[in-house]
FILO-406664 format. One record per residue (C-alpha): residue number from 1; residue in three letters; x, y, z. Coordinates in nm, 2 decimals, always signed. Example, Ala and Ser with C-alpha at 12.3 -4.5 7.8 and 13.67 -1.06 7.14 Angstrom:
# FILO-406664
1; ALA; +1.23; -0.45; +0.78
2; SER; +1.37; -0.11; +0.71
This chain:
# FILO-406664
1; MET; +1.02; +2.52; -0.97
2; ASN; +0.93; +2.87; -1.09
3; LYS; +0.56; +2.82; -1.16
4; LEU; +0.33; +3.00; -0.92
5; TYR; +0.00; +2.81; -0.87
6; ASP; -0.32; +2.97; -0.75
7; TRP; -0.37; +2.68; -0.51
8; ILE; -0.16; +2.40; -0.37
9; VAL; -0.38; +2.13; -0.22
10; ILE; -0.20; +1.88; +0.02
11; GLY; -0.37; +1.54; +0.03
12; GLY; -0.54; +1.33; -0.23
13; GLY; -0.81; +1.16; -0.04
14; ILE; -1.18; +1.26; -0.06
15; THR; -1.12; +1.61; +0.09
16; GLY; -0.82; +1.70; -0.13
17; ALA; -0.97; +1.55; -0.45
18; ALA; -1.31; +1.72; -0.41
19; LEU; -1.16; +2.06; -0.32
20; SER; -0.90; +2.04; -0.60
21; TYR; -1.17; +1.97; -0.86
22; GLU; -1.40; +2.25; -0.74
23; LEU; -1.11; +2.50; -0.73
24; ALA; -1.01; +2.41; -1.09
25; LYS; -1.37; +2.42; -1.20
26; VAL; -1.40; +2.79; -1.11
27; GLY; -1.08; +2.87; -1.30
28; PHE; -0.79; +2.84; -1.05
29; SER; -0.46; +2.67; -1.14
30; VAL; -0.43; +2.38; -0.89
31; LEU; -0.15; +2.15; -0.79
32; LEU; -0.25; +1.85; -0.58
33; LEU; +0.03; +1.69; -0.38
34; GLU; -0.03; +1.33; -0.25
35; GLN; +0.23; +1.12; -0.09
36; ASN; +0.09; +0.78; -0.20
37; SER; +0.05; +0.67; -0.56
38; ILE; -0.22; +0.42; -0.44
39; LEU; -0.50; +0.54; -0.22
40; SER; -0.43; +0.41; +0.13
41; GLY; -0.59; +0.63; +0.39
42; ALA; -0.93; +0.67; +0.54
43; THR; -1.10; +0.72; +0.21
44; ARG; -0.97; +0.38; +0.09
45; PHE; -1.11; +0.21; +0.39
46; GLY; -1.42; +0.40; +0.46
47; TYR; -1.76; +0.24; +0.47
48; GLY; -1.90; +0.48; +0.20
49; GLY; -2.21; +0.58; +0.39
50; ILE; -2.37; +0.92; +0.32
51; SER; -2.55; +1.00; +0.65
52; TYR; -2.77; +1.29; +0.51
53; TRP; -3.03; +1.22; +0.78
54; THR; -2.81; +1.33; +1.06
55; GLY; -2.84; +1.71; +1.05
56; THR; -2.94; +1.83; +1.40
57; SER; -2.88; +2.21; +1.36
58; GLU; -2.96; +2.46; +1.10
59; LEU; -2.60; +2.44; +0.98
60; THR; -2.58; +2.06; +0.96
61; ARG; -2.93; +2.02; +0.81
62; GLN; -2.84; +2.26; +0.53
63; LEU; -2.52; +2.08; +0.46
64; SER; -2.70; +1.74; +0.47
65; ILE; -2.95; +1.86; +0.21
66; GLU; -2.68; +2.00; -0.01
67; GLY; -2.47; +1.68; +0.04
68; ILE; -2.72; +1.43; -0.08
69; GLU; -2.82; +1.66; -0.37
70; ARG; -2.45; +1.69; -0.47
71; HIS; -2.40; +1.31; -0.46
72; ARG; -2.70; +1.26; -0.68
73; GLN; -2.55; +1.50; -0.94
74; LEU; -2.19; +1.39; -0.93
75; PRO; -2.21; +1.06; -1.13
76; GLN; -2.34; +1.26; -1.43
77; GLU; -2.12; +1.57; -1.37
78; LEU; -1.81; +1.36; -1.34
79; ASP; -1.92; +1.10; -1.60
80; ALA; -1.83; +0.82; -1.36
81; ASP; -1.99; +0.52; -1.18
82; ILE; -1.93; +0.58; -0.81
83; GLU; -2.17; +0.30; -0.72
84; PHE; -2.42; +0.55; -0.58
85; ARG; -2.73; +0.38; -0.42
86; GLU; -2.98; +0.43; -0.15
87; LEU; -3.04; +0.15; +0.11
88; ASP; -3.15; +0.10; +0.46
89; LEU; -2.92; +0.17; +0.75
90; LEU; -2.99; -0.02; +1.07
91; LEU; -2.84; +0.12; +1.40
92; THR; -2.85; -0.18; +1.63
93; ILE; -2.94; -0.14; +2.00
94; ASP; -2.76; -0.37; +2.24
95; ALA; -2.98; -0.62; +2.42
96; ASP; -2.92; -0.47; +2.76
97; ARG; -3.02; -0.11; +2.65
98; ASN; -3.36; +0.06; +2.66
99; PRO; -3.46; +0.12; +2.30
100; ALA; -3.67; +0.43; +2.39
101; GLU; -3.37; +0.60; +2.55
102; ILE; -3.14; +0.53; +2.26
103; LEU; -3.41; +0.65; +2.01
104; ALA; -3.42; +0.98; +2.21
105; GLN; -3.06; +1.05; +2.10
106; TYR; -3.18; +1.08; +1.74
107; ALA; -3.49; +1.29; +1.81
108; ASN; -3.35; +1.60; +1.65
109; CYS; -3.23; +1.44; +1.32
110; TYR; -3.32; +1.61; +1.00
111; ILE; -3.50; +1.29; +0.90
112; ALA; -3.71; +1.12; +1.16
113; PRO; -3.59; +0.78; +1.27
114; LYS; -3.80; +0.46; +1.29
115; LEU; -3.77; +0.23; +1.58
116; LEU; -3.78; -0.14; +1.48
117; SER; -3.85; -0.43; +1.71
118; THR; -3.59; -0.71; +1.72
119; GLN; -3.81; -0.92; +1.49
120; ASP; -3.86; -0.65; +1.24
121; ALA; -3.49; -0.56; +1.24
122; CYS; -3.40; -0.93; +1.17
123; GLU; -3.66; -0.96; +0.90
124; LEU; -3.50; -0.66; +0.73
125; GLU; -3.15; -0.79; +0.79
126; PRO; -3.15; -1.17; +0.84
127; LEU; -2.77; -1.18; +0.92
128; LEU; -2.84; -1.00; +1.26
129; ASN; -2.83; -1.21; +1.58
130; PRO; -3.17; -1.15; +1.75
131; ASP; -3.03; -1.25; +2.09
132; ALA; -2.77; -0.96; +2.07
133; ILE; -3.01; -0.67; +2.01
134; ALA; -3.31; -0.51; +2.17
135; GLY; -3.42; -0.36; +1.83
136; ALA; -3.27; -0.12; +1.58
137; ILE; -3.32; +0.23; +1.45
138; GLN; -3.39; +0.25; +1.08
139; PHE; -3.29; +0.54; +0.85
140; ARG; -3.30; +0.56; +0.47
141; HIS; -2.93; +0.60; +0.38
142; ALA; -2.71; +0.65; +0.08
143; HIS; -2.39; +0.48; -0.02
144; ILE; -2.10; +0.50; -0.26
145; LYS; -1.76; +0.34; -0.31
146; PRO; -1.53; +0.62; -0.19
147; PRO; -1.22; +0.53; -0.41
148; LEU; -1.44; +0.55; -0.72
149; LEU; -1.55; +0.90; -0.62
150; VAL; -1.19; +1.01; -0.56
151; SER; -1.08; +0.87; -0.89
152; ALA; -1.36; +1.05; -1.07
153; TYR; -1.27; +1.38; -0.90
154; LEU; -0.91; +1.34; -1.00
155; ASN; -0.98; +1.25; -1.36
156; ALA; -1.20; +1.56; -1.39
157; LEU; -0.93; +1.77; -1.22
158; VAL; -0.68; +1.67; -1.49
159; GLN; -0.92; +1.74; -1.76
160; LEU; -0.96; +2.09; -1.62
161; GLY; -0.59; +2.14; -1.64
162; GLY; -0.50; +2.06; -1.28
163; GLU; -0.18; +1.89; -1.19
164; ILE; -0.13; +1.59; -0.96
165; VAL; +0.22; +1.51; -0.82
166; CYS; +0.30; +1.21; -0.60
167; GLU; +0.54; +1.36; -0.34
168; THR; +0.55; +1.39; +0.04
169; VAL; +0.51; +1.74; +0.18
170; VAL; +0.76; +1.79; +0.46
171; LYS; +0.69; +2.15; +0.55
172; LEU; +0.50; +2.46; +0.47
173; ASP; +0.72; +2.75; +0.35
174; ARG; +0.68; +3.07; +0.53
175; VAL; +0.79; +3.43; +0.47
176; GLY; +0.69; +3.65; +0.76
177; HIS; +0.32; +3.58; +0.82
178; LYS; +0.26; +3.44; +0.48
179; ILE; +0.27; +3.08; +0.36
180; VAL; +0.42; +3.10; +0.01
181; GLY; +0.42; +2.73; -0.08
182; VAL; +0.55; +2.39; +0.03
183; THR; +0.86; +2.18; +0.03
184; THR; +0.84; +1.81; -0.05
185; GLN; +1.11; +1.55; -0.02
186; GLN; +1.21; +1.63; -0.38
187; GLN; +1.16; +2.01; -0.43
188; ALA; +0.98; +2.33; -0.35
189; TYR; +0.65; +2.45; -0.50
190; ARG; +0.51; +2.80; -0.49
191; SER; +0.15; +2.92; -0.46
192; ALA; -0.07; +3.21; -0.38
193; ASN; -0.27; +2.99; -0.15
194; THR; -0.22; +2.66; +0.02
195; VAL; -0.48; +2.43; +0.18
196; VAL; -0.41; +2.13; +0.40
197; CYS; -0.64; +1.84; +0.33
198; ALA; -0.42; +1.57; +0.48
199; GLY; -0.67; +1.41; +0.71
200; GLY; -0.51; +1.23; +1.00
201; LEU; -0.17; +1.37; +0.91
202; SER; -0.29; +1.73; +0.91
203; ARG; -0.19; +1.79; +1.27
204; SER; +0.17; +1.66; +1.24
205; LEU; +0.22; +1.85; +0.91
206; LEU; +0.11; +2.18; +1.07
207; LYS; +0.32; +2.11; +1.38
208; ALA; +0.63; +2.06; +1.16
209; SER; +0.57; +2.41; +1.03
210; GLY; +0.52; +2.56; +1.38
211; ILE; +0.14; +2.59; +1.34
212; SER; -0.11; +2.49; +1.61
213; SER; -0.46; +2.37; +1.54
214; ARG; -0.71; +2.16; +1.73
215; ILE; -0.73; +1.88; +1.48
216; TYR; -0.69; +1.52; +1.60
217; PHE; -0.69; +1.17; +1.47
218; THR; -0.77; +0.81; +1.58
219; HIS; -0.61; +0.50; +1.45
220; ALA; -0.90; +0.32; +1.28
221; GLU; -0.88; -0.05; +1.22
222; LEU; -1.11; -0.28; +1.02
223; ILE; -1.13; -0.61; +0.83
224; GLU; -1.20; -0.62; +0.46
225; THR; -1.33; -0.96; +0.36
226; GLU; -1.29; -1.15; +0.04
227; PRO; -1.60; -1.17; -0.19
228; THR; -1.87; -1.38; -0.03
229; ASP; -2.19; -1.55; -0.13
230; LEU; -2.35; -1.41; +0.19
231; GLU; -2.57; -1.11; +0.12
232; LEU; -2.59; -0.82; +0.36
233; ARG; -2.91; -0.64; +0.27
234; THR; -2.85; -0.32; +0.47
235; MET; -2.57; -0.12; +0.62
236; VAL; -2.53; -0.21; +0.99
237; MET; -2.39; +0.02; +1.26
238; PRO; -2.43; +0.05; +1.64
239; ALA; -2.69; +0.31; +1.76
240; ASP; -2.47; +0.41; +2.05
241; THR; -2.14; +0.47; +1.88
242; LYS; -1.85; +0.46; +2.12
243; ARG; -1.61; +0.63; +1.87
244; CYS; -1.80; +0.96; +1.91
245; GLN; -1.75; +0.97; +2.28
246; LEU; -1.39; +0.87; +2.24
247; GLU; -1.33; +1.16; +2.01
248; ALA; -1.50; +1.41; +2.24
249; ASP; -1.30; +1.29; +2.54
250; ALA; -0.97; +1.27; +2.35
251; SER; -1.00; +1.63; +2.23
252; LYS; -1.06; +1.81; +2.56
253; ALA; -0.84; +2.12; +2.59
254; THR; -0.70; +1.99; +2.92
255; ILE; -0.51; +1.71; +2.74
256; ASP; -0.44; +1.89; +2.42
257; PRO; -0.06; +1.93; +2.51
258; LEU; -0.02; +1.55; +2.52
259; TRP; -0.11; +1.53; +2.15
260; ASP; +0.23; +1.69; +2.06
261; GLU; +0.42; +1.42; +2.25
262; VAL; +0.46; +1.08; +2.08
263; GLY; +0.41; +0.76; +2.28
264; HIS; +0.08; +0.83; +2.45
265; GLU; -0.24; +0.62; +2.44
266; LEU; -0.47; +0.88; +2.58
267; LEU; -0.78; +0.66; +2.63
268; PRO; -0.87; +0.29; +2.61
269; SER; -0.96; +0.17; +2.26
270; SER; -1.32; +0.11; +2.16
271; VAL; -1.49; -0.12; +1.91
272; ASP; -1.81; -0.04; +1.72
273; VAL; -1.96; -0.34; +1.53
274; GLY; -2.06; -0.24; +1.18
275; ALA; -2.07; -0.39; +0.83
276; ILE; -2.13; -0.29; +0.47
277; GLN; -2.11; -0.49; +0.15
278; PHE; -2.00; -0.35; -0.18
279; ARG; -2.10; -0.44; -0.54
280; ASP; -1.80; -0.67; -0.57
281; ARG; -1.94; -0.87; -0.27
282; THR; -1.66; -0.78; -0.04
283; MET; -1.75; -0.65; +0.30
284; LYS; -1.59; -0.42; +0.56
285; LEU; -1.62; -0.51; +0.93
286; GLY; -1.52; -0.29; +1.21
287; GLN; -1.42; -0.06; +1.34
288; LEU; -1.17; -0.05; +1.63
289; SER; -1.06; +0.30; +1.73
290; ARG; -0.74; +0.38; +1.92
291; VAL; -0.62; +0.72; +2.05
292; LEU; -0.24; +0.70; +1.99
293; THR; -0.06; +1.03; +1.96
294; ASP; +0.20; +0.89; +1.72
295; PRO; +0.06; +0.88; +1.37
296; ASN; +0.33; +0.65; +1.25
297; VAL; +0.29; +0.37; +1.51
298; LEU; +0.13; +0.05; +1.38
299; PRO; -0.11; -0.14; +1.62
300; ASP; -0.09; -0.51; +1.67
301; ALA; -0.28; -0.65; +1.37
302; THR; -0.35; -1.00; +1.52
303; GLN; -0.48; -0.86; +1.85
304; SER; -0.70; -0.60; +1.67
305; GLU; -0.84; -0.85; +1.42
306; ASN; -0.93; -1.08; +1.71
307; GLU; -1.11; -0.80; +1.89
308; ILE; -1.31; -0.70; +1.58
309; ARG; -1.41; -1.05; +1.50
310; ALA; -1.51; -1.12; +1.86
311; LYS; -1.75; -0.82; +1.87
312; ALA; -1.88; -0.90; +1.52
313; ARG; -1.95; -1.26; +1.64
314; GLN; -2.21; -1.12; +1.88
315; VAL; -2.41; -0.91; +1.64
316; LEU; -2.34; -1.05; +1.29
317; PRO; -2.21; -1.41; +1.37
318; LYS; -2.21; -1.53; +1.01
319; LEU; -1.97; -1.26; +0.90
320; ALA; -1.73; -1.28; +1.19
321; ASP; -1.52; -1.56; +1.05
322; LEU; -1.52; -1.47; +0.68
323; LYS; -1.17; -1.47; +0.53
324; GLY; -1.04; -1.12; +0.52
325; THR; -0.75; -0.88; +0.58
326; TRP; -0.69; -0.64; +0.86
327; TYR; -0.62; -0.28; +0.77
328; HIS; -0.53; +0.04; +0.95
329; CYS; -0.56; +0.41; +0.87
330; LEU; -0.59; +0.75; +1.04
331; VAL; -0.92; +0.93; +1.08
332; ALA; -0.92; +1.30; +1.15
333; PHE; -1.17; +1.47; +1.38
334; SER; -1.23; +1.79; +1.57
335; HIS; -1.36; +1.85; +1.92
336; ASP; -1.71; +1.94; +1.83
337; GLY; -1.76; +1.69; +1.55
338; LEU; -1.77; +1.95; +1.28
339; PRO; -1.50; +1.99; +1.02
340; LEU; -1.23; +2.26; +1.02
341; VAL; -1.27; +2.47; +0.71
342; GLY; -1.11; +2.80; +0.65
343; ALA; -0.81; +3.02; +0.72
344; LEU; -0.57; +2.94; +1.00
345; PRO; -0.51; +3.22; +1.26
346; ASP; -0.23; +3.47; +1.25
347; LEU; -0.11; +3.36; +0.91
348; GLU; -0.20; +3.45; +0.55
349; GLN; -0.26; +3.23; +0.25
350; ILE; -0.29; +2.91; +0.44
351; TYR; -0.62; +2.72; +0.50
352; LEU; -0.74; +2.39; +0.65
353; PHE; -1.00; +2.16; +0.50
354; SER; -1.00; +1.86; +0.73
355; GLY; -1.14; +1.70; +1.04
356; PHE; -1.46; +1.56; +0.88
357; THR; -1.63; +1.30; +1.10
358; SER; -1.89; +1.25; +0.83
359; PRO; -1.68; +1.33; +0.52
360; LEU; -1.90; +1.19; +0.24
361; VAL; -2.21; +1.40; +0.34
362; TYR; -2.02; +1.72; +0.41
363; VAL; -1.71; +1.73; +0.18
364; PRO; -1.88; +1.77; -0.16
365; PRO; -2.10; +2.07; -0.07
366; LEU; -1.83; +2.24; +0.14
367; ALA; -1.57; +2.19; -0.13
368; LEU; -1.80; +2.36; -0.37
369; ARG; -1.88; +2.64; -0.13
370; PHE; -1.51; +2.69; -0.04
371; ALA; -1.41; +2.72; -0.40
372; ARG; -1.68; +2.97; -0.49
373; GLU; -1.60; +3.18; -0.19
374; PHE; -1.28; +3.28; -0.36
375; THR; -1.44; +3.39; -0.68
376; GLN; -1.58; +3.73; -0.76
377; SER; -1.91; +3.56; -0.84
378; SER; -1.97; +3.42; -0.49
379; ALA; -2.27; +3.64; -0.42
380; PHE; -2.47; +3.35; -0.27
381; ALA; -2.48; +3.30; +0.11
382; SER; -2.17; +3.08; +0.15
383; ASN; -1.99; +3.30; +0.41
384; ALA; -2.24; +3.22; +0.69
385; ILE; -2.19; +2.85; +0.64
386; VAL; -1.81; +2.84; +0.60
387; SER; -1.74; +3.09; +0.87
388; GLN; -1.91; +2.87; +1.13
389; LEU; -1.66; +2.60; +1.05
390; SER; -1.35; +2.82; +1.09
391; PRO; -1.05; +2.66; +1.26
392; GLN; -1.04; +2.97; +1.47
393; ARG; -1.36; +2.89; +1.65
394; PHE; -1.17; +2.71; +1.93
395; GLY; -0.96; +3.02; +2.00
396; ILE; -0.64; +2.89; +1.84
């Protein structure tokens, strides 16, 4: 393969699709490499929530504002129905918790939360079990169907002249301190720049090329139901999310070396009871999170499904026994909950765009900023935003 691309983008989920489109839109030649012909990762199984209310710092507030504005523009820009809508998000508070204490955790959010009594929460969402909650925190939320957004990005990429190839990247090709392209299971491709957008597989791909980075992954498990006549009026999630603490504990520097050894379960699994219904009337229930250091291991589907349904039975009892299928995917994250965006240390022409705990709110604006930063016309203040998310902020 003699063609030299401006950019090779590895990974065709929401991160790779968005970034490929934005790079092509500003005039770069782009090759997107994705190992699966059918979307099967975290984007395929995501809830689709756009948590633009969550900004708690100047950085995240700015990205939250840009994120929701970008989502409101994208259906028209991409000429696609991505099922964008705005709805209520209910963050349920366990019956044995103090609502005021839980509410305090959200005091610094970009948009102020509203504390609902148990009665008010159940009036807003009748499928909730009033005996299981002490109330709920309400936010106005936004929502899309992630696979539709990815498809829209990819269609637009092709229209702009970008190329999409379904092949598995096995390593990054290196000459001295420069990454000059990639090798797949079929052939080699050359590029002026390469960016890893491989989500939960980013760490193992970098490791295979001798590159260290503090990016991690959980094994996320959920149930996707068949279409149902039941109507879930809101999006439901727990106010005290166990997954966030699991990620923080699993990414401490002291246990970082264990991530490069397969066979470890670093911490006990956790289950966060949540649910969302899509336009086709299917629902997603979950999620169970496991910290297994082998990205290729497959958890016990029966055991996991039983755990998810048991937890759902407490909070959303009418949904717990709906017919559905268990699914599993990898979800990338970083130690501080912020994505890893920018150049990798001690190497040239290689970048990381991954580790998004809240991908839908942050990916679209950051993909736009990233692409424009490499054009001569990037006179706006993108550097301050992107530099704060550098993979080098952890000293690696």
